[in-house]
C-alpha positions as CSV (number, residue, x, y, z in Angstrom):
1,M,-209.9,-66.1,108.2
2,A,-209.0,-66.0,104.5
3,L,-206.0,-68.2,104.9
4,L,-208.0,-71.1,106.1
5,F,-209.5,-71.5,102.6
6,V,-206.3,-71.4,100.7
7,S,-206.0,-74.7,98.8
8,D,-203.3,-77.0,100.1
9,Y,-202.6,-77.9,96.5
10,A,-200.9,-74.5,96.1
11,F,-198.0,-75.9,98.1
12,A,-195.5,-78.7,97.7
13,W,-196.0,-80.5,101.0
14,P,-193.8,-83.3,102.3
15,S,-196.9,-85.3,103.4
16,R,-199.6,-87.5,102.0
17,R,-203.3,-87.0,102.7
18,I,-205.8,-89.8,102.6
19,K,-209.2,-88.2,102.5
20,D,-212.7,-89.1,103.7
21,I,-212.1,-92.3,105.5
22,A,-215.3,-93.6,107.2
23,Y,-214.5,-94.2,110.9
24,V,-218.0,-95.6,111.5
25,S,-219.3,-98.5,109.5
26,P,-221.6,-97.3,106.7
27,D,-223.9,-100.1,107.7
28,A,-224.1,-98.9,111.3
29,P,-227.4,-97.3,112.5
30,G,-227.1,-93.5,112.3
31,F,-224.1,-93.4,110.0
32,D,-223.7,-89.9,108.6
33,T,-222.0,-90.0,105.3
34,E,-220.4,-86.6,105.7
35,R,-219.7,-86.3,109.4
36,H,-218.5,-89.8,110.2
37,R,-215.3,-89.3,108.2
38,L,-211.7,-88.3,108.8
39,D,-208.5,-87.5,106.9
40,V,-205.1,-88.9,107.6
41,Y,-201.9,-86.9,107.0
42,Q,-198.9,-89.2,106.7
43,P,-195.3,-88.0,106.5
44,R,-193.8,-88.9,103.1
45,H,-190.3,-89.4,104.5
46,Q,-190.7,-92.0,107.2
47,S,-187.9,-93.2,109.5
48,G,-189.2,-96.8,109.7
49,K,-190.3,-96.3,113.3
50,K,-193.9,-95.9,114.2
51,Q,-194.6,-92.2,114.9
52,P,-196.9,-90.5,117.4
53,V,-200.4,-89.7,116.3
54,V,-202.3,-86.5,116.9
55,I,-206.1,-86.4,116.4
56,F,-207.4,-82.9,115.8
57,I,-211.0,-82.0,116.6
58,H,-212.3,-78.8,115.1
59,G,-214.3,-76.1,116.9
60,G,-217.4,-74.2,115.8
61,S,-219.7,-73.7,118.8
62,W,-220.8,-77.4,118.5
63,N,-223.0,-76.5,115.5
64,S,-220.5,-75.8,112.6
65,G,-217.0,-76.5,111.3
66,S,-215.4,-79.1,109.1
67,K,-212.1,-81.1,108.9
68,N,-211.6,-79.6,105.4
69,I,-210.9,-76.2,106.8
70,Y,-208.0,-77.5,109.0
71,W,-205.9,-79.2,106.3
72,F,-203.0,-76.9,107.2
73,I,-202.8,-78.4,110.7
74,G,-202.6,-81.9,109.2
75,R,-199.9,-80.8,106.9
76,R,-197.9,-79.0,109.6
77,L,-198.0,-81.9,111.9
78,A,-197.0,-84.4,109.2
79,K,-194.1,-82.2,108.1
80,Q,-192.8,-82.5,111.7
81,G,-192.9,-86.3,111.7
82,I,-196.4,-86.9,113.2
83,V,-199.2,-88.9,111.7
84,A,-202.2,-86.5,111.9
85,V,-205.9,-87.4,111.9
86,I,-208.4,-84.6,111.3
87,I,-212.0,-85.6,112.1
88,N,-215.5,-84.5,111.4
89,Y,-218.3,-85.3,113.9
90,R,-222.0,-84.7,114.0
91,L,-223.2,-81.3,115.0
92,A,-226.2,-79.5,116.6
93,P,-229.1,-79.4,116.0
94,D,-228.9,-82.9,114.6
95,V,-227.3,-84.3,117.8
96,E,-226.3,-83.0,121.2
97,V,-222.8,-83.0,122.8
98,P,-222.9,-86.5,124.2
99,A,-223.3,-87.9,120.7
100,M,-220.5,-85.7,119.5
101,A,-218.2,-87.2,122.2
102,D,-219.4,-90.6,121.1
103,D,-218.3,-89.8,117.6
104,G,-214.9,-88.6,118.8
105,A,-214.4,-91.8,120.8
106,Q,-215.2,-93.9,117.7
107,A,-212.7,-91.9,115.7
108,V,-210.1,-92.6,118.4
109,R,-211.0,-96.3,118.3
110,W,-210.6,-96.4,114.5
111,T,-207.3,-94.7,114.9
112,Q,-206.1,-97.2,117.4
113,Q,-207.1,-100.1,115.2
114,H,-205.9,-98.8,111.8
115,I,-203.2,-96.1,112.2
116,A,-200.3,-98.5,112.1
117,E,-201.2,-98.9,108.4
118,Y,-200.2,-95.3,107.9
119,G,-197.0,-95.3,110.0
120,G,-198.6,-94.3,113.2
121,D,-198.0,-95.8,116.7
122,P,-201.4,-97.0,118.1
123,N,-199.9,-96.8,121.6
124,R,-199.1,-93.1,121.2
125,I,-202.4,-91.4,120.4
126,F,-202.9,-87.8,121.5
127,V,-206.0,-85.6,121.0
128,M,-205.9,-81.9,120.1
129,G,-208.6,-79.3,119.5
130,H,-209.5,-75.7,119.4
131,S,-212.5,-74.1,121.1
132,A,-215.4,-76.6,121.2
133,G,-213.1,-79.2,119.8
134,A,-210.7,-78.7,122.6
135,G,-213.5,-79.2,125.1
136,L,-214.4,-82.5,123.4
137,A,-210.7,-83.5,123.4
138,A,-210.5,-82.8,127.1
139,L,-213.6,-84.8,127.7
140,L,-212.3,-87.8,125.8
141,A,-209.0,-87.6,127.6
142,T,-210.7,-87.6,131.1
143,D,-213.9,-89.6,130.8
144,N,-213.0,-93.3,130.2
145,T,-216.6,-94.4,129.9
146,Y,-216.7,-93.3,126.2
147,F,-214.2,-96.0,125.5
148,S,-215.6,-98.7,127.9
149,K,-218.9,-98.3,126.0
150,L,-217.0,-99.3,122.9
151,G,-215.6,-102.4,124.5
152,L,-212.1,-101.0,125.1
153,S,-210.4,-102.0,128.3
154,A,-208.5,-98.7,128.6
155,N,-208.6,-95.2,127.3
156,P,-206.2,-95.1,124.4
157,I,-205.4,-91.3,124.7
158,K,-201.9,-90.5,126.1
159,G,-202.2,-86.8,126.2
160,A,-204.3,-83.7,125.2
161,I,-203.4,-80.4,123.6
162,L,-206.1,-77.9,124.4
163,D,-206.1,-74.6,122.3
164,D,-208.3,-72.0,123.8
165,P,-210.8,-74.6,125.1
166,A,-214.5,-74.0,125.3
167,G,-216.9,-76.2,127.4
168,L,-214.6,-77.2,130.2
169,D,-217.3,-76.5,132.7
170,M,-220.7,-76.1,131.0
171,Y,-222.5,-77.1,134.2
172,D,-221.3,-73.9,135.8
173,Y,-221.6,-71.8,132.6
174,L,-225.2,-72.8,131.8
175,K,-226.4,-72.4,135.4
176,K,-225.2,-68.8,135.4
177,M,-226.1,-67.7,131.9
178,E,-224.0,-64.5,132.3
179,Y,-223.4,-63.6,128.7
180,P,-225.7,-62.4,125.8
181,N,-227.1,-65.2,123.6
182,D,-226.2,-68.0,126.1
183,Q,-229.6,-69.6,125.4
184,Q,-228.1,-70.8,122.1
185,Y,-226.0,-73.4,123.9
186,L,-229.1,-75.1,125.2
187,V,-229.4,-76.5,121.6
188,P,-226.2,-78.6,121.7
189,F,-226.2,-79.2,125.5
190,G,-229.9,-79.6,126.1
191,K,-231.8,-78.4,129.2
192,N,-230.8,-81.1,131.7
193,P,-228.1,-79.9,134.2
194,D,-227.1,-83.5,134.8
195,V,-226.0,-83.7,131.1
196,W,-224.2,-80.4,131.4
197,R,-222.1,-81.8,134.2
198,A,-221.6,-85.2,132.5
199,V,-220.0,-83.6,129.4
200,S,-217.9,-81.1,131.4
201,P,-214.2,-82.3,131.6
202,M,-213.9,-80.4,134.9
203,Y,-215.8,-83.1,136.7
204,H,-213.9,-86.1,135.1
205,V,-210.3,-85.1,135.5
206,S,-208.5,-87.2,138.0
207,K,-205.0,-88.2,139.2
208,A,-205.0,-90.8,136.4
209,S,-205.7,-88.3,133.6
210,P,-203.0,-88.1,130.9
211,P,-200.6,-85.1,130.5
212,M,-202.1,-81.9,129.0
213,L,-201.0,-78.8,127.3
214,L,-203.3,-75.8,127.8
215,F,-203.0,-72.7,125.7
216,V,-205.2,-69.6,126.3
217,G,-205.2,-66.3,124.4
218,G,-204.6,-63.2,126.4
219,K,-207.6,-61.5,124.7
220,T,-209.9,-64.5,124.4
221,Y,-213.4,-64.6,125.7
222,P,-213.7,-64.2,129.5
223,S,-215.6,-67.4,129.9
224,I,-212.8,-69.4,128.3
225,A,-210.1,-67.5,130.3
226,N,-212.0,-68.2,133.6
227,S,-212.8,-71.8,133.0
228,S,-209.3,-72.6,131.7
229,E,-207.8,-71.0,134.9
230,R,-210.0,-73.2,137.1
231,F,-209.2,-76.2,135.0
232,R,-205.5,-75.4,135.4
233,Q,-205.9,-75.2,139.2
234,K,-207.6,-78.6,139.3
235,L,-204.8,-80.2,137.3
236,T,-202.3,-78.7,139.7
237,E,-204.3,-79.9,142.8
238,L,-204.5,-83.4,141.4
239,G,-200.9,-83.6,140.3
240,V,-201.7,-84.1,136.6
241,R,-198.7,-83.3,134.5
242,H,-199.5,-80.2,132.4
243,E,-198.2,-76.9,131.0
244,F,-200.3,-73.8,131.0
245,T,-199.4,-71.1,128.5
246,L,-201.0,-67.7,128.2
247,I,-200.3,-66.2,124.8
248,P,-200.4,-62.4,125.1
249,G,-202.6,-60.4,122.7
250,K,-204.2,-63.4,121.0
251,K,-208.0,-63.4,120.5
252,H,-210.0,-66.6,120.1
253,I,-209.8,-67.2,116.3
254,P,-206.1,-66.2,116.0
255,M,-205.4,-69.0,118.5
256,V,-206.1,-71.5,115.8
257,L,-204.9,-69.4,112.9
258,Q,-201.4,-69.4,114.3
259,L,-201.2,-73.1,113.6
260,F,-200.6,-72.3,110.0
261,W,-197.0,-71.4,111.0
262,Q,-194.8,-74.3,111.9
263,N,-192.6,-72.6,114.5
264,N,-195.3,-71.3,116.9
265,I,-195.3,-72.2,120.6
266,I,-198.1,-74.7,120.4
267,Y,-196.2,-76.9,117.9
268,Q,-193.0,-76.5,120.0
269,Q,-194.6,-77.8,123.1
270,L,-196.6,-80.4,121.3
271,L,-193.4,-82.0,119.8
272,K,-191.9,-82.3,123.3
273,L,-195.1,-84.0,124.6
274,V,-195.5,-86.6,121.8
275,E,-191.7,-87.3,121.4
276,V,-191.2,-87.7,117.7
277,R,-188.6,-90.4,117.0
278,K,-186.1,-89.7,114.2
């Protein structure tokens, strides 16, 4: 975990970071001065063409995590010609998962409205996440109601990159309570099974869902491995364009740590999905 806290100022990066932009109006009810913020990572050497945008949503069991830890993902994406957006969102116990997804949707809307100012293409917005963040990314990509509530006529998300996703089917997970300490997830998800189902991407994916990349560690948690396999099967049944990659030997945390290195398989497949234009 130590490398996550290495300062990005220790390196000469070919990118520019714009920090702590509020994606919710500070005058809005419930504005959180820390959690309703994002960072934009902009390639310094731009081609003149608008570039694809990847919004990264951090993990942390829905109760922890910060955009500040994942600066290296923003830097790596920008180095490869992508405008990266790394977001914070509110966490449990202050809010439950539906509000976290609302925050994510507002961050996507802000990106659609403003990313052209940073060289990004508002018509090519992709979401990416690890663990709980990947579950939120999948939910935003598959449940259009989060955007219709904001007055958008269509879901702006063109694809999703899911890195060892948690929460793909919390309805099934919380009904079974198979693992030690599963009661802790009743804090972010509440006790209403209807809510568990409503925030589970498994029940929102459809033939109209955007393309997805799904990466699972060979030594990840059994719950993640099992739900990811069922999600993959559903994508296949519905004909949703996707790629499923099992990475041998990788545990859950190393699945995100590997993103420190530019040439790993996740970035390789991501670049093909988003189609960077030189």
